[in-house]
C-alpha positions as CSV (number, residue, x, y, z in Angstrom):
1,M,87.7,64.4,-31.9
2,M,86.5,62.2,-29.0
3,K,84.4,65.1,-27.7
4,K,82.7,65.5,-31.2
5,R,82.0,61.8,-31.3
6,L,80.5,61.8,-27.8
7,V,78.3,64.8,-28.7
8,S,77.2,63.1,-31.9
9,L,76.4,59.9,-30.1
10,L,74.4,61.8,-27.4
11,G,72.6,63.7,-30.1
12,S,71.7,60.4,-31.9
13,L,70.5,58.9,-28.6
14,A,68.4,62.0,-27.9
15,T,66.9,61.8,-31.4
16,L,66.1,58.1,-30.9
17,L,64.6,58.8,-27.6
18,V,62.4,61.6,-28.9
19,T,61.4,59.4,-31.8
20,L,60.4,56.6,-29.6
21,V,58.4,58.9,-27.3
22,V,56.6,60.4,-30.3
23,I,55.8,56.9,-31.7
24,A,54.6,55.7,-28.3
25,G,52.4,58.9,-28.0
26,L,50.9,58.4,-31.4
27,F,50.3,54.7,-30.6
28,E,48.6,55.7,-27.4
29,L,46.5,58.3,-29.1
30,G,45.5,55.9,-31.9
31,V,44.4,53.2,-29.4
32,R,42.3,55.8,-27.5
33,L,40.7,57.3,-30.7
34,F,40.2,54.2,-32.9
35,V,40.4,51.1,-30.7
36,D,38.7,52.1,-27.5
37,D,35.0,52.1,-28.5
38,G,33.8,51.2,-25.0
39,M,33.4,47.5,-26.0
40,N,36.9,46.2,-26.3
41,F,37.1,43.4,-23.7
42,N,40.7,43.8,-22.7
43,L,40.5,47.6,-22.3
44,E,37.2,47.4,-20.4
45,M,38.6,44.8,-18.0
46,W,41.6,47.1,-17.5
47,K,39.3,50.0,-16.6
48,Y,37.3,47.7,-14.3
49,A,40.4,46.8,-12.4
50,R,41.6,50.4,-12.3
51,D,38.4,52.2,-11.5
52,V,36.3,49.7,-9.5
53,K,38.7,47.3,-7.7
54,Q,41.1,47.9,-4.9
55,R,43.6,45.7,-3.1
56,S,42.1,43.8,-0.2
57,A,43.7,43.8,3.2
58,D,42.9,40.0,3.3
59,P,45.5,38.1,1.2
60,E,43.0,35.2,0.8
61,I,40.8,37.7,-1.1
62,G,43.5,39.6,-3.0
63,H,41.2,42.2,-4.6
64,E,37.7,43.5,-4.0
65,H,35.3,46.1,-5.2
66,R,35.7,49.6,-3.8
67,P,32.6,51.0,-2.0
68,F,30.5,53.5,-4.0
69,A,32.5,52.9,-7.2
70,Q,31.0,54.1,-10.5
71,A,32.1,53.3,-14.0
72,H,30.7,52.8,-17.5
73,L,32.0,49.5,-18.7
74,M,31.2,47.2,-21.7
75,G,28.3,49.5,-22.6
76,V,26.6,49.5,-19.1
77,D,26.8,51.4,-15.9
78,L,28.4,49.7,-12.9
79,K,27.8,51.0,-9.4
80,T,28.7,49.5,-6.1
81,N,27.1,50.1,-2.7
82,S,28.7,50.6,0.7
83,M,29.8,47.0,0.8
84,G,31.3,47.0,-2.7
85,H,28.4,44.9,-4.1
86,R,26.9,45.7,-7.4
87,D,23.5,45.9,-5.8
88,Y,21.0,47.9,-3.7
89,E,21.9,49.1,-0.3
90,Y,20.4,46.3,1.8
91,P,20.2,46.8,5.6
92,V,21.9,44.1,7.7
93,D,18.7,43.5,9.7
94,R,15.8,42.2,7.6
95,Q,12.2,43.3,7.8
96,P,9.8,40.7,9.2
97,G,8.5,38.2,6.7
98,L,11.3,39.0,4.2
99,S,13.5,36.1,3.0
100,R,17.1,36.6,1.8
101,I,19.2,34.7,-0.8
102,M,22.9,35.6,-1.3
103,M,24.6,34.9,-4.6
104,L,28.4,34.3,-4.4
105,G,30.4,34.3,-7.6
106,D,32.7,36.1,-10.1
107,S,32.0,38.4,-13.1
108,F,29.1,36.1,-14.2
109,I,27.2,37.0,-11.0
110,E,28.4,40.6,-10.9
111,G,26.9,40.9,-14.4
112,W,29.8,41.9,-16.7
113,G,28.4,43.7,-19.7
114,V,24.8,43.2,-18.4
115,P,22.5,46.1,-17.4
116,F,21.8,46.0,-13.7
117,D,18.1,45.2,-14.0
118,E,18.9,42.3,-16.4
119,T,21.4,40.5,-14.0
120,I,20.3,37.1,-12.6
121,T,19.9,38.5,-9.1
122,K,17.4,41.2,-10.1
123,R,15.6,38.9,-12.4
124,L,15.2,36.4,-9.6
125,E,13.9,39.2,-7.3
126,R,11.2,40.1,-9.8
127,L,10.2,36.4,-10.3
128,F,9.8,36.1,-6.5
129,A,7.8,39.4,-6.4
130,E,5.5,38.2,-9.2
131,S,4.9,35.0,-7.3
132,G,3.8,37.0,-4.3
133,R,6.9,36.5,-2.1
134,K,9.2,39.1,-0.5
135,V,12.7,37.9,-1.2
136,E,16.0,39.8,-1.4
137,V,18.5,38.3,-3.8
138,M,21.9,39.8,-3.0
139,N,24.7,40.1,-5.6
140,T,28.2,39.7,-4.1
141,G,30.0,38.8,-7.3
142,V,33.4,40.2,-8.1
143,G,35.2,39.7,-11.4
144,N,38.1,37.3,-11.3
145,Y,37.1,35.6,-8.1
146,G,37.5,31.9,-7.5
147,S,35.9,29.8,-4.9
148,V,38.6,30.5,-2.3
149,Q,38.0,34.2,-2.5
150,E,34.2,33.9,-2.6
151,V,34.1,31.8,0.6
152,E,36.6,34.0,2.4
153,A,34.7,37.2,1.5
154,F,31.5,35.6,2.8
155,L,32.9,34.4,6.1
156,T,34.8,37.6,6.9
157,R,32.4,40.2,5.6
158,D,29.0,39.1,4.3
159,A,27.9,36.5,6.8
160,K,26.4,39.2,9.0
161,F,23.5,39.5,6.5
162,K,22.4,36.1,7.7
163,P,20.9,34.8,4.4
164,D,18.4,31.9,4.4
165,I,20.0,30.5,1.3
166,V,23.5,30.9,-0.1
167,V,24.1,30.1,-3.8
168,L,27.8,29.3,-4.5
169,N,28.1,29.8,-8.2
170,F,30.9,27.7,-9.7
171,D,32.3,27.9,-13.2
172,F,35.3,26.7,-15.2
173,R,37.6,29.4,-13.7
174,S,36.6,28.9,-10.0
175,A,39.8,26.9,-9.4
176,I,42.1,29.8,-10.2
177,P,44.7,30.7,-7.5
178,V,44.1,34.0,-5.7
179,P,45.5,36.5,-8.3
180,K,47.7,39.4,-7.4
181,Y,46.2,42.9,-7.7
182,E,47.0,44.2,-11.1
183,Y,48.0,47.6,-12.5
184,D,50.1,48.9,-9.6
185,N,52.7,50.4,-11.9
186,W,52.2,53.8,-13.5
187,L,52.0,52.6,-17.1
188,G,49.7,49.8,-16.2
189,R,47.3,52.3,-14.6
190,H,47.4,55.0,-17.3
191,S,48.4,53.6,-20.7
192,E,45.7,52.0,-22.9
193,G,48.3,51.4,-25.5
194,V,50.4,49.2,-23.2
195,V,47.3,47.2,-22.2
196,F,46.2,46.8,-25.9
197,L,49.7,45.8,-26.9
198,M,50.2,43.3,-24.1
199,A,46.8,41.7,-24.7
200,G,47.6,41.4,-28.4
201,L,50.9,39.7,-27.7
202,D,49.2,37.3,-25.3
203,S,46.6,36.4,-27.9
204,M,49.4,35.8,-30.5
205,F,51.2,33.5,-28.0
206,R,48.0,31.6,-27.3
207,M,47.3,31.1,-31.0
208,A,50.8,29.9,-31.6
209,G,50.8,27.4,-28.8
210,A,49.4,24.1,-30.1
211,G,48.3,22.9,-26.7
212,N,46.6,26.1,-25.6
213,E,43.1,25.7,-26.9
214,W,40.6,27.4,-24.5
215,D,39.0,24.1,-23.3
216,K,42.4,22.5,-22.5
217,S,43.5,25.6,-20.7
218,Y,40.4,25.5,-18.4
219,L,40.7,21.7,-17.9
220,R,44.4,22.1,-16.8
221,L,43.3,24.4,-14.0
222,F,41.7,21.4,-12.3
223,D,44.9,19.4,-12.4
224,Q,46.7,22.0,-10.4
225,P,46.8,23.0,-6.7
226,G,44.1,25.7,-7.2
227,W,41.4,23.0,-7.4
228,Q,42.5,21.4,-4.2
229,D,42.4,24.8,-2.5
230,A,38.9,25.4,-4.0
231,K,37.7,22.0,-2.8
232,A,39.0,22.7,0.7
233,A,37.3,26.1,0.8
234,I,34.0,24.6,-0.4
235,K,34.1,21.9,2.2
236,R,34.8,24.4,4.9
237,F,31.9,26.5,3.6
238,A,29.5,23.6,3.5
239,E,30.3,22.8,7.2
240,Y,29.8,26.5,8.2
241,C,26.4,26.5,6.5
242,R,25.3,23.3,8.2
243,Q,26.4,24.6,11.6
244,N,24.6,27.9,11.1
245,G,21.3,26.7,9.6
246,I,22.0,28.2,6.1
247,K,20.8,26.3,3.1
248,L,23.6,26.0,0.5
249,V,23.2,25.2,-3.1
250,I,26.0,24.9,-5.7
251,V,25.2,26.1,-9.2
252,N,27.4,25.3,-12.2
253,W,27.7,28.0,-14.8
254,P,28.8,26.6,-18.2
255,E,31.3,28.0,-20.6
256,L,29.4,29.5,-23.5
257,H,31.6,29.0,-26.6
258,D,29.7,25.9,-27.7
259,V,26.9,24.8,-25.5
260,Q,25.5,22.3,-28.0
261,H,28.8,20.4,-28.0
262,Y,30.0,21.1,-24.5
263,R,33.7,20.4,-23.8
264,L,34.0,20.9,-20.1
265,G,31.9,18.2,-18.7
266,H,34.8,16.9,-16.7
267,I,34.8,20.1,-14.6
268,T,31.0,19.9,-14.2
269,Q,31.4,16.3,-12.9
270,L,34.1,17.3,-10.4
271,I,32.0,19.9,-8.7
272,Q,28.9,17.7,-8.9
273,D,30.8,14.9,-7.1
274,L,32.0,17.4,-4.5
275,A,28.4,18.6,-3.9
276,A,27.2,15.0,-3.5
277,E,30.0,14.3,-1.1
278,E,28.9,17.3,1.0
279,H,25.2,16.5,0.6
280,V,24.6,19.9,-1.0
281,P,22.0,20.4,-3.8
282,F,23.6,20.8,-7.2
283,V,22.2,22.7,-10.3
284,D,23.8,22.7,-13.7
285,L,22.8,25.8,-15.7
286,L,23.9,24.1,-19.0
287,N,20.5,22.6,-19.0
288,A,19.0,26.1,-19.3
289,V,20.9,26.9,-22.5
290,K,22.1,23.7,-24.1
291,D,19.6,24.0,-27.0
292,Q,20.5,27.6,-27.7
293,D,22.6,29.1,-30.4
294,S,25.7,29.9,-28.4
295,S,26.3,33.3,-30.1
296,K,22.9,34.5,-28.8
297,L,24.2,34.1,-25.2
298,W,27.3,36.3,-25.4
299,V,27.9,39.9,-24.3
300,T,30.0,40.2,-27.5
301,A,31.6,37.8,-29.9
302,P,35.1,37.9,-28.3
303,D,33.6,38.0,-24.8
304,P,31.4,34.9,-24.1
305,H,30.2,36.3,-20.7
306,P,26.4,35.5,-20.4
307,N,24.4,38.5,-21.6
308,G,21.0,39.7,-20.4
309,Y,19.2,37.0,-22.5
310,A,21.3,34.2,-21.0
311,N,20.7,35.7,-17.5
312,G,17.0,35.5,-18.1
313,L,17.2,31.8,-19.1
314,Y,19.3,31.1,-16.0
315,A,16.9,32.9,-13.7
316,K,13.8,31.1,-15.0
317,Y,15.6,27.7,-14.6
318,L,16.9,28.5,-11.1
319,F,13.8,30.2,-9.7
320,P,11.6,27.1,-9.0
321,I,14.5,25.4,-7.3
322,L,15.2,28.3,-4.9
323,N,11.6,28.9,-4.4
324,G,11.2,25.3,-3.2
325,M,14.1,25.7,-0.7
326,L,12.5,28.6,1.1
327,P,10.0,28.1,3.9
328,P,6.3,28.5,2.9
329,P,5.2,32.2,2.8
330,S,3.5,33.3,6.1
331,G,-0.2,32.8,5.9
332,S,-0.1,30.0,3.3
């Protein structure tokens, strides 16, 4: 009798296991067939981490772009060069008469969801060329970077390019602690269903939490140790630039949910005050878009990364400022 009950129990457990595996398989198939249209923000960010990023040997950086990575993400092609930059292959040594500007930042600078030629760096290069100047504008942006990572990556890897100007692009997430590299487990690297489910649960928890509005979440970042770490990194970077004859400018990138009724002015003021303390020029890109319909500036409705149109407005606003910081063209 006990043996029959054991066999029956094992049979029931096997049936349950098979059923769960079938349901999970159908769910995975459904996500891949009906949800993954190439524009789902959570799935595309997962692919970005899986296919383009790698763990950095430097714990102060955490993760970085792989050299020569290629992926089609958020409707656009993303390719990296030998340095892991989403950019041309620039030589370390410059040609005579050529100026160089380096842009540090996160996914805004990398150009998430923006075609390569429409990113702010390539738009600025064209504006300089149209003005008769030879200027390289290098894109070193990496998604999910904060100021600590941006400064560390420059000092340990990109300083050898010896730019005339470095633009430290700052935004409402720049105070995030250095995140751990994601998707090291098998399911995290291979299952779109798991990613979709976890993202959905996270959204539900955020909607249920009365105090988790997006603006309050960002503002809270600047009441935590991450902001103190970011400040220290920026101060160290400003001193490095002074000692090495590099012109530094800090540029604030606004959150684009509602530019006409901006809610994160406190963060803007914090970074503006720090720039003033370090005697570094400060530029607020909210001025370039504050009269715009916010929805015209987004990559997609659930993803308010700046699209190509917004990058164009930013480039036009920033160009005369950077142009005035460069030495006069030879022969002028």
